[in-house]
PDB file of N, CA, C and O in Angstrom:
ATOM      1  N   MET A   1       0.837  -1.202   0.000  1.00  0.00           N
ATOM      2  CA  MET A   1       0.000   0.000   0.000  1.00  0.00           C
ATOM      3  C   MET A   1       0.872   1.252   0.000  1.00  0.00           C
ATOM      4  O   MET A   1       0.600   2.210  -0.723  1.00  0.00           O
ATOM      5  N   ASN A   2       1.926   1.233   0.821  1.00  0.00           N
ATOM      6  CA  ASN A   2       2.785   2.399   0.935  1.00  0.00           C
ATOM      7  C   ASN A   2       3.503   2.700  -0.377  1.00  0.00           C
ATOM      8  O   ASN A   2       3.682   3.860  -0.749  1.00  0.00           O
ATOM      9  N   ASN A   3       3.915   1.629  -1.079  1.00  0.00           N
ATOM     10  CA  ASN A   3       4.584   1.807  -2.368  1.00  0.00           C
ATOM     11  C   ASN A   3       3.658   2.464  -3.379  1.00  0.00           C
ATOM     12  O   ASN A   3       4.078   3.339  -4.136  1.00  0.00           O
ATOM     13  N   THR A   4       2.402   2.044  -3.391  1.00  0.00           N
ATOM     14  CA  THR A   4       1.424   2.617  -4.321  1.00  0.00           C
ATOM     15  C   THR A   4       1.278   4.118  -4.074  1.00  0.00           C
ATOM     16  O   THR A   4       1.207   4.907  -5.016  1.00  0.00           O
ATOM     17  N   LYS A   5       1.236   4.494  -2.824  1.00  0.00           N
ATOM     18  CA  LYS A   5       1.108   5.903  -2.449  1.00  0.00           C
ATOM     19  C   LYS A   5       2.293   6.706  -2.990  1.00  0.00           C
ATOM     20  O   LYS A   5       2.120   7.808  -3.512  1.00  0.00           O
ATOM     21  N   ILE A   6       3.486   6.148  -2.862  1.00  0.00           N
ATOM     22  CA  ILE A   6       4.690   6.825  -3.344  1.00  0.00           C
ATOM     23  C   ILE A   6       4.649   6.982  -4.861  1.00  0.00           C
ATOM     24  O   ILE A   6       4.988   8.039  -5.393  1.00  0.00           O
ATOM     25  N   VAL A   7       4.231   5.922  -5.554  1.00  0.00           N
ATOM     26  CA  VAL A   7       4.148   5.968  -7.016  1.00  0.00           C
ATOM     27  C   VAL A   7       3.151   7.033  -7.458  1.00  0.00           C
ATOM     28  O   VAL A   7       3.412   7.781  -8.400  1.00  0.00           O
ATOM     29  N   ILE A   8       2.000   7.102  -6.772  1.00  0.00           N
ATOM     30  CA  ILE A   8       0.980   8.110  -7.123  1.00  0.00           C
ATOM     31  C   ILE A   8       1.523   9.518  -6.906  1.00  0.00           C
ATOM     32  O   ILE A   8       1.323  10.397  -7.743  1.00  0.00           O
ATOM     33  N   GLN A   9       2.213   9.735  -5.779  1.00  0.00           N
ATOM     34  CA  GLN A   9       2.786  11.060  -5.502  1.00  0.00           C
ATOM     35  C   GLN A   9       3.825  11.435  -6.557  1.00  0.00           C
ATOM     36  O   GLN A   9       3.881  12.579  -7.008  1.00  0.00           O
ATOM     37  N   ASP A  10       4.656  10.449  -6.949  1.00  0.00           N
ATOM     38  CA  ASP A  10       5.655  10.704  -7.993  1.00  0.00           C
ATOM     39  C   ASP A  10       4.985  11.086  -9.306  1.00  0.00           C
ATOM     40  O   ASP A  10       5.425  12.005  -9.997  1.00  0.00           O
ATOM     41  N   SER A  11       3.913  10.370  -9.639  1.00  0.00           N
ATOM     42  CA  SER A  11       3.196  10.648 -10.885  1.00  0.00           C
ATOM     43  C   SER A  11       2.613  12.056 -10.874  1.00  0.00           C
ATOM     44  O   SER A  11       2.685  12.776 -11.870  1.00  0.00           O
ATOM     45  N   ILE A  12       2.038  12.439  -9.743  1.00  0.00           N
ATOM     46  CA  ILE A  12       1.453  13.786  -9.626  1.00  0.00           C
ATOM     47  C   ILE A  12       2.546  14.849  -9.747  1.00  0.00           C
ATOM     48  O   ILE A  12       2.370  15.856 -10.433  1.00  0.00           O
ATOM     49  N   ASN A  13       3.681  14.615  -9.071  1.00  0.00           N
ATOM     50  CA  ASN A  13       4.787  15.578  -9.163  1.00  0.00           C
ATOM     51  C   ASN A  13       5.288  15.709 -10.590  1.00  0.00           C
ATOM     52  O   ASN A  13       5.597  16.807 -11.052  1.00  0.00           O
ATOM     53  N   LEU A  14       5.365  14.569 -11.293  1.00  0.00           N
ATOM     54  CA  LEU A  14       5.824  14.584 -12.677  1.00  0.00           C
ATOM     55  C   LEU A  14       4.849  15.360 -13.563  1.00  0.00           C
ATOM     56  O   LEU A  14       5.263  16.161 -14.401  1.00  0.00           O
ATOM     57  N   LEU A  15       3.560  15.116 -13.370  1.00  0.00           N
ATOM     58  CA  LEU A  15       2.545  15.822 -14.157  1.00  0.00           C
ATOM     59  C   LEU A  15       2.622  17.329 -13.913  1.00  0.00           C
ATOM     60  O   LEU A  15       2.539  18.121 -14.851  1.00  0.00           O
ATOM     61  N   LEU A  16       2.781  17.719 -12.645  1.00  0.00           N
ATOM     62  CA  LEU A  16       2.868  19.143 -12.325  1.00  0.00           C
ATOM     63  C   LEU A  16       4.123  19.759 -12.938  1.00  0.00           C
ATOM     64  O   LEU A  16       4.091  20.885 -13.433  1.00  0.00           O
ATOM     65  N   ALA A  17       5.223  19.017 -12.902  1.00  0.00           N
ATOM     66  CA  ALA A  17       6.464  19.522 -13.477  1.00  0.00           C
ATOM     67  C   ALA A  17       6.314  19.690 -14.989  1.00  0.00           C
ATOM     68  O   ALA A  17       6.777  20.681 -15.554  1.00  0.00           O
ATOM     69  N   GLU A  18       5.662  18.716 -15.648  1.00  0.00           N
ATOM     70  CA  GLU A  18       5.451  18.817 -17.092  1.00  0.00           C
ATOM     71  C   GLU A  18       4.551  19.998 -17.422  1.00  0.00           C
ATOM     72  O   GLU A  18       4.774  20.700 -18.409  1.00  0.00           O
ATOM     73  N   LYS A  19       3.525  20.219 -16.589  1.00  0.00           N
ATOM     74  CA  LYS A  19       2.612  21.342 -16.811  1.00  0.00           C
ATOM     75  C   LYS A  19       3.378  22.665 -16.711  1.00  0.00           C
ATOM     76  O   LYS A  19       3.215  23.560 -17.540  1.00  0.00           O
ATOM     77  N   ARG A  20       4.227  22.767 -15.664  1.00  0.00           N
ATOM     78  CA  ARG A  20       5.046  23.977 -15.496  1.00  0.00           C
ATOM     79  C   ARG A  20       5.941  24.195 -16.712  1.00  0.00           C
ATOM     80  O   ARG A  20       6.056  25.313 -17.213  1.00  0.00           O
ATOM     81  N   THR A  21       6.579  23.114 -17.187  1.00  0.00           N
ATOM     82  CA  THR A  21       7.492  23.223 -18.315  1.00  0.00           C
ATOM     83  C   THR A  21       6.760  23.702 -19.565  1.00  0.00           C
ATOM     84  O   THR A  21       7.247  24.577 -20.280  1.00  0.00           O
ATOM     85  N   SER A  22       5.587  23.122 -19.824  1.00  0.00           N
ATOM     86  CA  SER A  22       4.846  23.520 -21.024  1.00  0.00           C
ATOM     87  C   SER A  22       4.386  24.968 -20.914  1.00  0.00           C
ATOM     88  O   SER A  22       4.354  25.683 -21.916  1.00  0.00           O
ATOM     89  N   LEU A  23       4.034  25.403 -19.719  1.00  0.00           N
ATOM     90  CA  LEU A  23       3.641  26.806 -19.537  1.00  0.00           C
ATOM     91  C   LEU A  23       4.833  27.735 -19.775  1.00  0.00           C
ATOM     92  O   LEU A  23       4.680  28.803 -20.367  1.00  0.00           O
ATOM     93  N   ASP A  24       6.022  27.329 -19.313  1.00  0.00           N
ATOM     94  CA  ASP A  24       7.231  28.124 -19.552  1.00  0.00           C
ATOM     95  C   ASP A  24       7.530  28.228 -21.041  1.00  0.00           C
ATOM     96  O   ASP A  24       7.874  29.302 -21.535  1.00  0.00           O
ATOM     97  N   VAL A  25       7.401  27.112 -21.759  1.00  0.00           N
ATOM     98  CA  VAL A  25       7.639  27.112 -23.201  1.00  0.00           C
ATOM     99  C   VAL A  25       6.642  28.037 -23.891  1.00  0.00           C
ATOM    100  O   VAL A  25       7.009  28.810 -24.775  1.00  0.00           O
ATOM    101  N   LEU A  26       5.381  27.951 -23.481  1.00  0.00           N
ATOM    102  CA  LEU A  26       4.335  28.795 -24.066  1.00  0.00           C
ATOM    103  C   LEU A  26       4.636  30.274 -23.813  1.00  0.00           C
ATOM    104  O   LEU A  26       4.513  31.105 -24.713  1.00  0.00           O
ATOM    105  N   ARG A  27       5.031  30.589 -22.580  1.00  0.00           N
ATOM    106  CA  ARG A  27       5.341  31.983 -22.231  1.00  0.00           C
ATOM    107  C   ARG A  27       6.513  32.499 -23.057  1.00  0.00           C
ATOM    108  O   ARG A  27       6.493  33.637 -23.526  1.00  0.00           O
ATOM    109  N   THR A  28       7.526  31.668 -23.235  1.00  0.00           N
ATOM    110  CA  THR A  28       8.691  32.047 -24.036  1.00  0.00           C
ATOM    111  C   THR A  28       8.291  32.283 -25.488  1.00  0.00           C
ATOM    112  O   THR A  28       8.727  33.253 -26.108  1.00  0.00           O
ATOM    113  N   ALA A  29       7.458  31.390 -26.030  1.00  0.00           N
ATOM    114  CA  ALA A  29       7.008  31.522 -27.418  1.00  0.00           C
ATOM    115  C   ALA A  29       6.226  32.827 -27.606  1.00  0.00           C
ATOM    116  O   ALA A  29       6.410  33.535 -28.596  1.00  0.00           O
ATOM    117  N   ILE A  30       5.358  33.133 -26.650  1.00  0.00           N
ATOM    118  CA  ILE A  30       4.577  34.379 -26.730  1.00  0.00           C
ATOM    119  C   ILE A  30       5.502  35.594 -26.672  1.00  0.00           C
ATOM    120  O   ILE A  30       5.307  36.567 -27.400  1.00  0.00           O
ATOM    121  N   ALA A  31       6.510  35.531 -25.801  1.00  0.00           N
ATOM    122  CA  ALA A  31       7.447  36.647 -25.679  1.00  0.00           C
ATOM    123  C   ALA A  31       8.212  36.859 -26.977  1.00  0.00           C
ATOM    124  O   ALA A  31       8.368  37.993 -27.429  1.00  0.00           O
ATOM    125  N   ILE A  32       8.691  35.775 -27.578  1.00  0.00           N
ATOM    126  CA  ILE A  32       9.432  35.885 -28.842  1.00  0.00           C
ATOM    127  C   ILE A  32       8.526  36.418 -29.947  1.00  0.00           C
ATOM    128  O   ILE A  32       8.930  37.271 -30.739  1.00  0.00           O
ATOM    129  N   PHE A  33       7.292  35.904 -29.992  1.00  0.00           N
ATOM    130  CA  PHE A  33       6.331  36.344 -31.006  1.00  0.00           C
ATOM    131  C   PHE A  33       6.035  37.836 -30.860  1.00  0.00           C
ATOM    132  O   PHE A  33       6.023  38.570 -31.848  1.00  0.00           O
ATOM    133  N   THR A  34       5.798  38.281 -29.626  1.00  0.00           N
ATOM    134  CA  THR A  34       5.515  39.691 -29.365  1.00  0.00           C
ATOM    135  C   THR A  34       6.722  40.563 -29.739  1.00  0.00           C
ATOM    136  O   THR A  34       6.569  41.635 -30.324  1.00  0.00           O
ATOM    137  N   LEU A  35       7.914  40.087 -29.393  1.00  0.00           N
ATOM    138  CA  LEU A  35       9.130  40.825 -29.697  1.00  0.00           C
ATOM    139  C   LEU A  35       9.298  40.974 -31.209  1.00  0.00           C
ATOM    140  O   LEU A  35       9.619  42.059 -31.692  1.00  0.00           O
ATOM    141  N   SER A  36       9.083  39.888 -31.958  1.00  0.00           N
ATOM    142  CA  SER A  36       9.248  39.969 -33.409  1.00  0.00           C
ATOM    143  C   SER A  36       8.195  40.898 -34.025  1.00  0.00           C
ATOM    144  O   SER A  36       8.470  41.578 -35.014  1.00  0.00           O
ATOM    145  N   LEU A  37       6.997  40.927 -33.444  1.00  0.00           N
ATOM    146  CA  LEU A  37       5.966  41.843 -33.933  1.00  0.00           C
ATOM    147  C   LEU A  37       6.379  43.289 -33.690  1.00  0.00           C
ATOM    148  O   LEU A  37       6.239  44.139 -34.569  1.00  0.00           O
ATOM    149  N   SER A  38       6.891  43.563 -32.486  1.00  0.00           N
ATOM    150  CA  SER A  38       7.254  44.938 -32.145  1.00  0.00           C
ATOM    151  C   SER A  38       8.473  45.396 -32.938  1.00  0.00           C
ATOM    152  O   SER A  38       8.646  46.594 -33.159  1.00  0.00           O
ATOM    153  N   VAL A  39       9.331  44.453 -33.374  1.00  0.00           N
ATOM    154  CA  VAL A  39      10.488  44.820 -34.181  1.00  0.00           C
ATOM    155  C   VAL A  39      10.050  45.192 -35.601  1.00  0.00           C
ATOM    156  O   VAL A  39      10.626  46.086 -36.219  1.00  0.00           O
ATOM    157  N   GLN A  40       9.021  44.494 -36.113  1.00  0.00           N
ATOM    158  CA  GLN A  40       8.557  44.737 -37.478  1.00  0.00           C
ATOM    159  C   GLN A  40       7.902  46.111 -37.635  1.00  0.00           C
ATOM    160  O   GLN A  40       8.041  46.752 -38.677  1.00  0.00           O
ATOM    161  N   PHE A  41       7.183  46.565 -36.590  1.00  0.00           N
ATOM    162  CA  PHE A  41       6.455  47.835 -36.729  1.00  0.00           C
ATOM    163  C   PHE A  41       7.282  49.030 -36.300  1.00  0.00           C
ATOM    164  O   PHE A  41       6.806  50.164 -36.359  1.00  0.00           O
TER     165      PHE A  41
END
């Protein structure tokens, strides 16, 4: 039972870390896109 609990916690931590990473990538992409737009005008 205890092992299952640890595996579930690890899975949740991994999912949260992946979510954070994808949000960081999205934020970076938006920043680059905005920067390239502001350079063009």
